N, C-alpha and C positions, 0 to 999 in steps of 0.2 A: 463505429463502436462495435456493432454486431460482428464485424469481421476480425476483431482483434486475435481471437484464438485459432483462427484458420489461415490467415494471410501470411505470406512469406514476409521476411524482414524487409525485402525491397518493396513489397506492396505497402507494408505499413509505412515505410519511409516517404513513398509518394503521397500517400494520404495526409501524412503530417505536413509535408511541404505544401501540399494544396491547401490545406487548412490555414497555414500561415499566410499564404498569398491572399486567400479569401478575406482574412481578417484585415490585412493591409488595405485592400480595396474598400472594405466597409468602413475602416477607420478614417480614410481619406474623405469620406462623405458624412462623417459624424462629428459634431462639435466636441472637443475635449471636455472631460468631466473632471470631478474632484478626485484626488488621489487619496485613497483610504489607507489605514495602517497596514493592511495586508499587502497592498501594492508597493508601499514604501519599503517593507521588508524584501519583497521580490526584487525590487530595483537594487536593494543593498546586495543581495545574493549575486545578481547579474554583474554588478560593479566589481565585487571582490573576484568573481570568476574571471572577469576581464583582466584585472591586475594579476591575478595568479597565471593567466596565460601569457601575459607580457614578461613576467619574471620567471617563467618556467625554464628548467634545464632542457626541456624538449619542447619548444614553443610550437612547432608544426603539429606534433602530436596532440598538444594541449588545445590548439585551435580547433581541431576536429571535435574535441570534447565540448568545447564552447559552442560550436555550431549546433551540437546535438541539444545543449540546454536551450539555446535560442528557439530551435525548432519546436521543443515541447512547450515553451512559453507562448509560442505562436498558436498552439492548439488551445492552451489555457485562455488566451485572449479572445479566441473565437467563441469558446464555450461561454466565457463571462458575458460576451456581447449578446449571444442568443439568449441566455437566461435573463439578461436585462431588458432585452426587447420584449420577451413574454415568458413568464415562469412556466408555461405549459411545456416548454422545451425540456424541463427536467423530466417529465413523464415520458416524452419521446425518446430521450437519450437513455433513460434507464430502461425503457422497453427494448430498445436495441441491445443494450449490455445484457439484459436477461435472455435474449434470444441467443447470443453467442454462448452464454453460460449454460443454458439448457443443452445446447448441442454438444459441447465439449464435456459436460458432465455425463450425458447419456453415453458418449463414446468412451469415457473413462470407465464407467461402471460395467459397460459391455466387455472391456478388456479383461475382467476377472474370469470370463467364460471363454476367452479365446486362447491363443498361443501363449504360454507363460514364459517362452524362452526370452522374448524381448523384455518382459517385466523383470526377469531374473538379473538382468544387468544392473538393476538398481538395488539389489540386495547385496550389502557389503559383507563378505565372509569374515572380516575382521571386527565386526561390530557386535555388540551384545544383542543386537536386534537382527542377527543373521537369520535369513529365511523369510523375513517379512516381504509380502507381495505388495508393491507400490504401484498405483495407477498413475497415469500422466495424461490422459485425454489426448488432445490434438497437439499439445505443446512439447512432447518429447522430453519433459523433465518434471518429475513429481513436485519439486520445490517450486518451480515456476507455475505449474498447474494449480497448485494450492494458493500461491501468491496472487494469481489472477482471480481465484474464486473469492479469496478473503474479503476484499473490498466490496464485492458485490452483494454478499449476504446481507449487510445492513440496509443496502438499497432495496433489495427484495422485501425485507421485513417492513420497511417504511411504505413501500409501494402497496403492500398487502393492507396496510392500514388506511392509506391515502386513496387508492382507487375504490370506487363505488360499486361498479357493475359486477355481477357474479363471475363472468368469463375472465374479466381482468384480474380479479382476486385469485381465481383459479390459476391463472398464468403466473402471478406472483408467488403463490404458495407452492406451485410445482417447482419453480426456480430455487426457492428457498429451501425446499426439502431435499431436492436432488443435489443441490450445491453443498449442503451440509454433509450429505453421505459421501459425495465425491472428495470433499476436503478431508474428512476423517480417513477415507480409504487411501488417500496420498501418503499418509504416515510422515508428514512433514511436521516435525516437532515445533519449529518456529511458528508455522501457520496455526498449529493447534493452539499454542499460547496466544497468538494474536487473535484468533476466533473467540477464546474465552473472554479476553479483554474487550474485543469489540462488541459482541452480542451481549456480554454481561453489562457493559456501560450503557448500551442502547436500551436494554430493558430497564435498567435503574432510572435513566432519564425520562423515558416514556411513562414509567410509573409515577415518578414525581410530577410530571406534567399533568397526568390525569387526576392527581390527588391535590391539586392546588387549593381546592376548597375545603379540604379535611381539617380537622383540629390539629393544632401544632404538634401535640404529643404523638398523634398517629403518624404524622408526617416524618417526625424523627425516627419513629420505630421501624417504618417501612423499609429504609435502606438497610438496616440491620438484619431485619427478617429476610429480605432478599439475597443479601450476602451469605447469610448462614444456610439458607436453602440451597443456593447454588453450590456452595462449598460441599454440602452433604451429597448432592447429586454427582459431582465430580469425583468425590472420594469413592462413592459406590461404583461408579463407572470404571475407575482406575483399578479398584481392587478386585472386581468381578469379571472383567473382560480382559482375557489373557493378552491378546496382541496389543491393546492399549497399555497394559501394565509393563509389558516388556519395552515398549517404546519410551514410555515415560521414565523407566528406571534407567535407560540409556543417558537421560539428561543428567543424572547424578553420578554417572560412572567415571567422570573425569577423564583422564587420559587413557583409561583402560578402553574406552570406545574410540575406535579409529576416526570416526567423523569429528568427535570433541578434540581428539589429539591434533588432527589437522587443523582445525580452526584455531586452537590455541597457539600453534606455531605460526600461523599467518598473522594472528593478532600481535604476537610479539615482534614479528618483522615489521608491521605496520607502525607500531609504536616507535621502532628505531627510525623509520622514515619520518615520522613527525618530529622527533627529536633533532634530526637533521635539518629540517626546514619547516619550523613551527609557525611562521608568520603568514606565508602565502602558498605553502605547499608546493607540489610538483606540477600543478595545472589540472584542469578538469579532464574527465573522460577515461575510459578504460584503455585506450591506446597509450596514453602517458604513463598509466599505471604498469602496464606490461612492459614498458621499457625500462622503468626505474626499479620496480619491485625485485627483478633478479639480483640487483646489487646488494639487497638486504636479506633475501630469503635464506632459510636453512635448507641444506641439501635435500632433494627429493620432495620438497613441498612447494611445488608450482602452484600459482593461484592467479586467477583472473581479476580478483578484487580483494578487498580487505575483509569480507565476509561480516561486515558490521557498518550500518549507515554512519554512526558518529565517527568511527575511525576513518572510513572511506572519505567522507567529507572533510575531515581534518588533514588527511594525507593530501587531497587534492587542492584545498583552498585554505589550509591553515587554521589557526584558532579563530581568526575573524570570520571565516566561512562557516565554522560550527556555531559560533554565537549568532550569526544571522539566521541560520537555519532554526535554532532554538527560538529565536524571536518570532520567526514566522509561525512556527508550530504553536507557541504559547498564545500568540495574538489570534491565530485561527480557532484554537480551542475556546478562548474566552469569547470571541465573537459568536461561535456557534451556541455556546451555553446561554448567551444573552438573547439570541434570536429564538432559541427553543422555548423560552418563556413568553414569547409574544404569541399573537394570533395571526401573524402574517402568512402569505401564501408559501413562503419557504421555511416555515417554522419546523415542520417535521423533516423535510430534507436537510436542514441545518443539523439536526440531532443526528441524522444518518451520516453526515460529513464528519461530525465529531467522533463517531464510533469508528469511521474509516481511518481517520488519523490515529486513533489509539491503536487499532489493530495492526496497521502498517508499522507504527512506531514500535510496538512490541516485538513484532517479527523482525524488524530491522535492527534489533540489538544484536542478533547473531546471523544475520544474512543480508545480502544486498540484492535480492530479487527485485526490490522496488525500482531499480535503475533500468530494468527492462521495460520497453515501451508498453507492452501488455499490461503492466501493472502501474507504471508511473503515470500514464494518461488518465487512469481512473482517479489516481491521487489528486491530479491537477483539476479533475472535474469536481471533486469534493471541495478543493480550495476556491474554485470558481463559484460554487453555490454560496459559500460563506461570504466571499467578497461582494457578491451582488446583493445578498440579503442585508449585509451591513450598509451598503450605499442606499437601499430603499428604506431602511430604518432611519438613517440620517436624514433623509429628505422629508420624512414625516414627523 
């Protein structure tokens, strides 16, 4: 996990494969347990992906996507097994993630003082935000950089509350502070929205947890006051910080912004792909997408994905695939909220996981960075926390 932002794609692939094999060896020596609601939705997603591969117009390419999905689920299974064996693995895995986040955040912030020629290639001259300097750390892409940082911030915030020694808290606070600065300087609009949703929701959930013994009136007023306060802070930042205002204004520029215009054209093509194959899609994976998308794309609007998780999933696995994903998300969030009200060892990590799901979900409305392993593995870690917490709660 610490090497996610620095390893090559081949190196990450080897670690993913090794994790899956390790889980298989462990599972062969472990008695089978009860399948929870989260696992049932994951199995539904896997079954639909298998059917989509079998009925795909490009089955060989779709099989590669299916293999990627299975490999990610192997990592999820190992993470879940580790957490079920001992919840202290949450702290160990988060410490590793924070190490990688600290390193790439420092590299990214340092880029502001280095050669700006490389950074300039991410400044779109046709955008209303032309001239904005965007950092990308060790990941060579500011959107991927921000997508990697986004799910780690709630983990750092909860680690700051959970860890007791001053040195560990300083470590978590440093990761949280530098990660926030680096994500903002990436100028990734989707990640900004995801960060507001993720950290805002986490703050609200933590506040509600800490005030469980308060009178009912104050418990009802607290969320309203927090939302109003957060809104005022955001408005002040957007109206008084010029780079933020320019980037935020590009969100409402419609087709006048080149990035918006590109995504709108890709979304329209993706909708035509869904209309053509609404029930099982074209099969999972970007390889299948790259073969079929050119048949539907508008001229000069090449794309590697649908730039929207709901559209991408529906293109690949049809409407049943989208419903299965929504089922998993709703079940995960419901489980996390229920665990957050308990006093179990994974109560605070469960709230962090809910915040991660919210942040990645908001970002995923307009981007598909989630499907990159640097981001998706952290997402599966969050799901593993919720699955283990649910199983432990059921046993008690």
